[in-house]
N, C-alpha and C positions, 0 to 999 in steps of 0.2 A: 402860458401861465396866466396871462391877463384874461384870456377867454375862459379858463377854468374858474377863476375867481368871480368873473362876471356871471357865469352860469350858476355857481354856488350861491351867489348873492340873490339871484333871481329865484332860485329854489327856496331859499330861506324866506323871502318876501311872500311867495305863493303859499308856503306852509303856514306862516303867521296869519295871512289873510284867511286861509281856510279855517284855522282854529278860532279866530275872532268872529267868524260867522256863527259859531255855536259857543258863546261865551260861558254860559252856565255849565254845559256839558264838559267843556275843556277844563273849567275850574274844578269841577268835581273829580275829573280824572287826575288833576295835578295834586289834589289834597294828599293822596298817599305819599307822593314824593316829598311834598312840603313837610309833612309831619315826620316822615322817615329821616330826611336830612336834618331837620330841626332837632329831632330826638337824639340822633347820633352826636351832634355837636354839643347839645345841652348835657346829655348824660356823661359824655367824656369830660366836659368842662367841670361838672360837679365832682366826678370821681377823681379827676386830676387835682382839683383844689383840695379835696379831703386828704389825698395821698401826699401832696406836697406839704400840707400843714403837718402831717404826722412825721414825714421825713425831716422837715425843718426842726421839729422838736427833738428828734433823735440826734440830729447833728449837734445840737446845743449841748448834749451830754458829752460830746467828744468822741470821735471815731476811734481814737487810740486808747480810750480809758476802759479799765475794768473796775466796776463799782461793786464793792462788797458792803452790805448793810447788816446791822445786828437785827436779829429776829428772836422774840421771846418764844421759847419752846412751850408747847402745850403740856402742862403738868397738872394732874388732878390733885387738888388740895382739899382736905377736910375742914369743916368749920372749926374744929378744935385747935388746929395749928396755924390758921391764917393770920391771927393777930401778931404773932412773933416771927412770921415767915420772912426769910431773906432770900430773894431770888437772884441768883448769880448767873448771868448769861452774857452773850454778846462777844464782841471782838476785844482783843487785848493789845496793849502797847507792843508786846513781843511779836504779835502777828505782823504788825506793820514793819518791824525791824527785820523779821525773817523774810518777808516778801521782798524787801529792798536788797537784802544781802545775799539771798540764796537763789533767787529766780533770775535766770539770764533773760535779757531782752527788756527788763524793766528799767525805765529811765528815771522815774520819780515816783514816790509814794507819799500821799497826803492823808494823814489821819484826821478824824473829826469827832468831837464829843458834843452832844446836844443835851440841853436842859431847858425846861420851860419855866420862865419867871415873868413876873409883872414888871414892865418898864414904866418908869415915872419920869416925867419931865414937866416940872412946874405943877400945875393942877391936872394935867392930863395923864391917864393911865392906859396901858395897852398890854395884852397878853402876848409875849414874844417867845420865840424859840431861839435860844442862845446857841450859837455854833462856835465851839472852841476849836480852832484849826491853826494852820500855819500860813505863812505868806504865799506859799505855792498854790493854795486853794484856788485863787482867782486866775491862775494860769491854766488850770485844768477845767474849772467851771467858769467859763468866760461870761461875764456880765459887764455891760458898758458902765464906765464910771461917770456918774452924774455930777458930783462935786467932791472937793477935797482929795484925799488919797486913800490907797488901800493899806492893808496891814503890811508892815515891813519886817525884815528879818530881825532888826534890832528890837522891835516890839515883842516878837516871840521869844527871843533870847533873854530879854530883861523881865518878861512877864508884866509888861505895862498894862495899865487899866485903860486901854483905848478900844473903841468900838467902831464898826462900819455898819451903818443902817441900810436897809433897802429903801427905795424911793417910796414904796407903799407905807412902810412904817414911819418914815420921816414926815410924810404929809399928815398922818393921823395924830402923831405926837406934837407936831409943831404947827399944823394948820397953815402950811405954806411959808412959815418963817424960815430964816436961814438956820440950818441945823448944825453945820460944821462948827466946831468949837464949843458947842453947848455941853453941859454935864448931864448925863443920863444915869438915873438910878436903876440898877439891875440887881434884884435879890438883896437889896439893902446896901449895896456897894456903889460907889460913884465911878462912872466911866466917862471918859471924854470922847465925844463923837469926832472922828477924824475924816470920815468920808461917807459918801452915799453912792450905792450902786443901783442900777435899774432892776426893778422887780421882775420875777419870772414866775408865772403860774405853774402849778404842778401838772403833770401829765396823767395819763391813765395808769392803772396798776402795772401794766406791762412795761411802761417806759417812764416811771416816776423819776422826776428830776431830784438830784440830791439836795437842792435848796428849795426854799419856799418864800412866799411874800412876807411872812411874819418873822423872818430871820434877822438876827443881829450878830455880826461876826466879831469875835474877840480872840486874842492869842490863846492857843491851847494851854500853854504853861500857866497863864493867869486863871483860866477857867478851872484847871485842875487844882490849883492852889486854893481857889476861892470855894469851890463846891465839892471837891473830891470825886469819888466814884460811886458813892451810895446816895440814892434818891429815895424819898419817902412819898408814897401816894396814898391818898385816902379813898378807899373803895368800900361802899356799903357799911360805913361805920368802923372799918378796920384800917389800920395803918400798915400798908404793905411796903416793905423796903426792897429796893432793887439795886444791885451792884453791877454797873456796866462801865467798863473802862473806855471803850470807844464804840460809837454808834455807826461809824462809816469809815471805810478805807478806800481811797481811789488810787489805783495803780496805773500809771501811764506807760504804755509800751513804746519801744523805740520807733516802731513803724507799724503800719496797718498790717503788714505781712506776718508779724509775730503776735498780733493781738490774741488770736485764738489759742496758740500754744501757751501764751502767758496765762490766759484764763484757765486753761486746763491745769497748769502748774499751780496756780493759786488755789484752785478747787482741791487738788490732791493735798496740798500743804494744810489747808484748813480742816479737811476730813481727818487728817492724821492727828492734829492737835486739839480738835474739838470732839468730845464724845457725843454731845447732843447737837442736833441740827439747829443751832442758834444763830445762823447767818444765812444770807441769801446773796447770790452772785448775779450780776447783770452785765451783759456785754452789749453796749450800744451799737457796735459794728454789726453784730449778728442781727440785732433788731432792724438796723438800717437795710441790710441785705434782704431780710424777710419782708420789710415794707415795700422795697422795690419790686420783689417778685410778686407780692400781693397786688401791687398797682398794675403790673402787666396783665395778671390774670383778670383783674377787675375790668380793665379796659377791653380785653378780648370778650368777656362776657357781656358787657354793656354794648359793645359794637355788634355782637351777634344778635342781641335782643332788638336793637334798633334796626339792624339789617332786615329783620322780618317785615318791618314797616315798609322798607324800600321794595321788598319783594311784592308785597300787596300793592304798592304803588305801580310797580311794573306791570302787574296783571291788569290794573285799571287802565294803563296806557294801551296795552294790547287790546283790551276790550273796546276802547273808544276808536282805535285805529281800524279794527275789523268792521265796526259799524260804519266808519267813514268810507272804507272800501266798498261796502254794500251800497251806500247811498250814491257813490260816484262811479258806479259800474258803467253807466252810459258814457260818462265823460272819458273814462279810461278807454272804452271801445272807440270813441271818436279819435282820441289821440293816437291809438295804435293804428287806426285806419289811414290816418294821414302821414304815417311813417315814423312815429315815435318808437324808439327801441325799448326793449324791456328794461335795460339798464337805467334809462331815463325815468321810467315809471317807478322802479325800485328806489332810485335816488330821491324822487319827489316825496314818496310816503315815508322814507327813512328820515329825511330832513324834517318833515312834520313831526315825527316822533321825537327827534332830538330837540327840536324847538320846544315841544311840550315839556320834556324832562328837564331841559336846561332852565326854562323859566320857573318850573317848580322847584328846581334845585336852588336858584337864586332867592326865591321867596323863603325856602327852607333855611338857608344860611341866615337871613334876616331874623327868622323865628328862633333859630338856634342861638343867635347872639343876644336876643331879647330875654330869653328864659334865664340864663346865668346871671344877667344883670339884675333881674327882678329877685332872684334867689339871694344874691349878695345884699341887695338893698333891704329886702323885707325880712329875710331870715338870718342875716349877718353870717352866712356861710361863705367861706372862701371858694371861689371858682377860678379856674385857669383855662382860658380858651386858647388852644395852640393853633399855629398856622397849619400844621399837618392835618389836624382834624377838619379844618375848612376845606383844604384842597382834596382830602380823601373823600369827604361827603359829597362835594360837588362832582368830583370825578366819578364816584359810584353812581350818582343820579344820571349823569350823561351815559355811562355804560349801561345802566338799566334801560334807558330809553332806546339805546341802540339794539340791545339784545332782544327786548320785547317788541321792537318795531320791525325786526327783520322778517318775521313770519307774515304779518299783514302786508308788508311791502312785496314779498315774494308772491303772495297770493294775488295781489293786484296785478303784478306783472305777468302771471301765468294765465290770466283770463283770456279766453278766445275772443278776438275782436268781433266776429259776427254775432256770437252769443251776447256779448256785452252791448252791441248796438240795439239788439232786440229787447234789452232789459228796460222795464218801465220804472 
C-alpha cells in the first residue's frame, strides 16, 4: 500500500511538473473546466435562490389554507346608467358559514372585509386598507408580533374599536414613536392601536398574499357596523356604488392530505351559489408543489447548459494531452526501451490529465462562489450555494479529465519503442 501511494505521489509530481513547463498552454486548456465548473455552481446557486424565495413566500400563505378572494366580474355598462349603478358581487357571510358547516376536513374558516380609508394620527395621514376580520386571522396568516397584542375573541364579539397596525404603517404614521395605545382615526372614527405586526410585501399575481403593507386590522363586527357593505367609488366623474359583504375567505384544512379535496369542495359550493364568476380560488399547497417541480426542472436545464462548458473543457484537455504525447514521443520510447510497462505510461499521462482537470475544477469552484456573492451584493438577488453543487461540479471536472485523458494515455502507451526512439 505504501509503495502504491509513493508511486502515485511521484506520478502526480511528474504530472504537475510537466504541466508547469507550459504554463500558458495548460492555463488555456483549463479555462473550459474553470468556466464550466464555475457556471454550474453559479447558475444553480442563482436558480436555487430564486426558487427558495418563491417557495418561502408560498409557505407564508399556509400549506393547509385554501384562499378565496372576491373578484369583480366584467360587466358592460352604458354611459346612461353608470351614475346610479350598484354593483353587487363578491363573497357573502353565508358562504363562510356553509364552508365551515358543510365541507368535511375544514378545521377553521376566517372571513375578511376590506375597505380603503385615510388613517390620521395627529398631523400625519396615510391611505390604509382596513381589514375587518376575526382573531383567527393571525393564526392562518402568520406574521411576527412586533409590539402589543393581536385581536382577541372578546374584541370581535364586542365589536370593540381596536386596531392592529403593520410595522410599515406604524413607522409612517408615527415616525418611530411608540404606537401601541395611541388613538388612530379611520374613516372619521377613533380606533385604539393595540398591536403592531411585521409587514409583508405582496407576491406575484399567482401567489398574492392575503395581506399587504398598508393593512390595518380591526374586528369584523366593528367594521361591518361602521361601514356596512356598500362602498362608493368616484370614477371619471361618476359615483359607482359597490356592495360586497366579504372580500376574502380563508379555509384551513385539517391536514395537508385533505387540502386538495377541500379546495374542490369549496369550488363546487361557490359555483352552485354564485351565478357570476365573482370569486377566485388559490391553493398555496398546489403552488408549493408546482414551485418545487419547477425548481427541479430549472436545475436540470441549468446543469445541462453548464455541462456543455465542461464538455468543451474536456475536449480542450484531450487536445493538450495529445499535443503533449506528440512532443514527448522520444521520452516515451526511452522509457519503454529501459523496461517501463504500458500501464506505467498510461498512468503517467492519465495522472497529468487528472491534475489538469482537478486544478481547473478547484479554480472553477472559487469562480462559482465569487459570482453568486457578487450577484447578491450588486443586484440584491438571493442566491443559495449548496454543498451538493460543489461536490457535483468538482466530481464532474475530475471525471471529465479522466474520460478525456484515457485516449491520449492509451495512444502514448501503444507507441512502438523503436519508432518512438527515432522520432525527432
